[in-house]
N, C-alpha and C positions, 0 to 999 in steps of 0.2 A: 729505117724499117717502117713500112706502111702499117697503118692501123687496120685491124680487121673490122670489116663492116658487119652489121647485123644482117644476117640472111634469115630466111624463114625458119630454118632449123634452130638457130640460136634464139630467135624470138620466141618460138614455141617452148624451148627449154626453159627460158626465164619465166614465161607465163605459167608454165606448169609448176616450177619451183615456188613461185609466189603463192599460187593457189594451195600448194601442199603445205607451206608454212602457215598460211591462214587457217587451213583445216586442222593442222596439228595444234595450233594455238586455241582454237575453239574446243577441240577435244580435251585439251588439258584443262581449260576453264570449266568445261562441263564436269570433268572428273574431280577436280580439286578445288573448285570455287568455294564449297562449303567449309573446307578445311582452312582456307586462308581468308575467309570473310571476316572483316573487323567486327561486324555486328554480332556474329555468332560467338566470337571470342569474348566480347564484353558480356554477352548474355551468360555464357558458361562461367565466367568469373563471378558474376552476380549470383548465380545459383550456388556456386561453391561457398561464397561468403554467407549466403542464407543458411546453407547446411551447417557451416561451422558455428555461426551465431544466430540461432533462431530468434525470431522476434519475441519480446517479453509479453506474455499474456497473463493477466491477473486472474481471470476466471479459468476454470479447468475445461479444456477443450475435449471433444469426443476423440477417442483414439482410433485412428484408421489403420488398417493393416498396410503393410508395405506395398502389397500389390495394388491396393486401392490408391495409395499415394502416387505410385508410378503411373497408373492409368490416368489419374488427374493431370499429372505433368505432361503426359503424351497428348492428352486432349488439348491442353493449353497450347502446346507447341504446334500441334496440327492446325489449330485455329489461327495462330499467328502466321504460320507458313501460308495458309490459304489467303489471309488478308494481304500479305506481302505479294503473293503471286498475282492476286487480282489487281493490286495497285500497279505492279510492274506491267501487267497486260494493258491496263488503262493508259499508262504512260507510253508504252510501245505503240498503242493505237494512235495516239496523237502525233508522236514524233519518234520513229525508231532509233534515231541517233542519240536519244537521251540515255539509252541503256549502254552505250559504248564508252563509258567513262573509264579510262585506263589509269590516270594518275590520281592519287589521293589528294584531297584538298590541302592547300597551303595553310600553315598556322598563321594566326593573326599577326604575330610578331614579324614573321618573314614577309607577309604581305605589306606591312607598314613600311618596310625598307624601300619599297618602290616609290613611296611618296615623300621620302625625306631627302631632298637635295637633288643634285644633278650628277649624271654619270661622269662628266668631265672632272668633277671634284672628288670622285671616288665614292660617292654616295648614290642614292637613287637606284636605278636599274643595275648599275655596276655592283653595288653592295648586295642587292637582292640576289643576283646571279651568283655572287661569291658565297653567300650563305646557303643558297640552294645547292651549290656544287659540293658543299661539305657533307651533305646527307648521302647515305648509300642508296642505291636503286631499290633495295628491299624496303627501305623506309618510305620511298616516294611512290612506289607502285605496288599493286596487290599481287601481280604475277609477272613473270618475265615477258617483255613485249617482243623481243626478237630472239632468234635461236642462239645468238652469240651470248646472250645473258644467262643461258643455262649453265655455263661454266662459272662457278663461283657463286651461284645464287644460293643464299642461305648458308654460306660457308662458315659463318660464326657458329651455327648449330653443330657443325661437324668438328671443327677445330676449336676445342674449348679453351685450350691454353697454348700460347706460343711464347717461348723464351729463346733468348740467344744461346748458342752453344756455350757450355761452361768452359771448355778448354780450347775453343776456337780462337783464331787470330782476330783481334779487334783492331780498329783503325788506329787507336792511340798507340798500341804496341807496334803496329806496323810502321807508323810514322816515326816513332822514337828509336826503335831498335834495328830496323832494317834499312839498308841502303840499296841503291839501284844495282850495285854489283854484288850484293850479298849481305850477310849478317856482319855486324861490327867486327 
């Protein structure tokens, strides 16, 4: 059976699908990047901790109304966002590819695996890739890179608890009580 060659129509189809996936990825990033950003999560946790455990002050501070406190927070956040956007714009002006980081940085322990021994001995790059393989894509990336990663992305958030069926057949029961031609 001969292989089908790429004609103009097929080439245009693949070009269009690649552009469509890239556009969809950019749209997703634009819509959800703040929700999945690591900096914003750390900042939110720090704010929650400050709200739970306010700093100890020995002198009596002036009491501000809740609206004034919220306004101060919003002002601080807007200043931080402006400085971040200016910094990103400055980086993009120098080299636009600096903003295209998809993978989260590797932990120092995992990076050290690269420099310990040789792959032939089961250490070095081999051990690094083995340790890296054990992590889920959600832990290694901020957002799904390809459309096939959409299936099962953040599945742990949806499926909280998974247990084996209580009355289902287990392998031990099947191996010890069942034979190829039926039950004992």
